[in-house]
C-alpha positions in Angstrom: 163.9 -109.6 -5.8 162.6 -107.5 -3.3 160.5 -109.0 -0.5 157.0 -107.6 0.3 158.2 -107.1 3.8 160.9 -104.7 2.3 158.4 -102.8 -0.1 156.0 -102.2 3.1 158.8 -101.0 5.2 158.3 -97.7 7.1 160.5 -94.8 5.2 163.2 -93.0 7.3 162.1 -90.1 9.1 164.9 -87.6 10.8 164.7 -87.5 14.8 162.9 -84.3 15.8 164.6 -83.1 18.9 161.4 -81.4 20.0 159.6 -84.6 21.0 161.0 -86.8 23.9 160.1 -90.5 23.2 160.6 -93.7 25.3 164.0 -95.5 24.4 162.8 -98.6 26.2 159.5 -100.2 27.7 158.8 -99.2 31.4 157.1 -97.0 33.5 156.9 -93.5 34.4 157.9 -93.0 38.0 157.8 -89.2 38.4 157.4 -86.1 36.3 159.2 -83.0 37.1 157.9 -80.4 34.6 154.5 -79.1 33.8 152.9 -77.6 30.5 154.0 -74.2 29.8 157.3 -74.3 32.1 160.5 -73.1 30.6 163.1 -75.8 30.5 166.9 -75.4 30.2 169.5 -78.1 28.2 170.3 -80.9 30.8 167.6 -80.5 33.2 165.4 -83.7 34.5 162.0 -84.0 32.7 161.0 -87.3 34.4 162.2 -90.7 35.7 161.3 -94.0 33.7 161.8 -97.0 35.4 163.0 -99.6 33.0 164.3 -103.3 33.8 164.6 -102.4 37.6 166.8 -99.0 36.8 165.3 -95.6 37.1 166.5 -93.6 34.2 166.4 -89.8 34.1 165.4 -88.5 31.0 167.1 -85.0 30.5 166.2 -81.9 28.2 168.2 -82.0 25.1 167.7 -78.3 24.4 166.5 -75.0 26.0 162.6 -74.6 25.1 159.2 -74.6 26.8 156.9 -77.6 27.8 154.2 -77.8 25.0 152.6 -81.0 26.3 152.8 -84.2 28.7 151.8 -87.2 26.6 151.6 -89.7 29.7 150.5 -89.6 33.3 152.7 -90.9 36.3 152.5 -94.4 36.8 151.8 -95.1 33.1 153.2 -98.0 31.3 154.8 -97.1 28.1 156.4 -99.3 25.1 159.4 -98.3 23.0 159.0 -95.5 21.0 155.9 -93.8 22.8 155.7 -90.1 22.8 156.4 -88.7 26.4 156.9 -85.1 26.0 156.7 -82.3 23.5 158.9 -79.2 23.5 158.4 -75.8 21.6 
């Protein structure tokens, strides 16, 4: 017996390392990069304030910033696209 919730579930998709998602709901405090900027692995991209803690989001790989989907001061929910890399 399979429930309708199970039938309608979202299929698994592997994580795309080029897309930076918010891992927790919060507010974007500061953005350190601009579109077209070259970034290195471990470089700070932005600060996400969540639950009274300021989380620094770091770049997972070397690349170039393709787009920034949020503005400074934006409130985001979990899983929101923040930044896209090339």
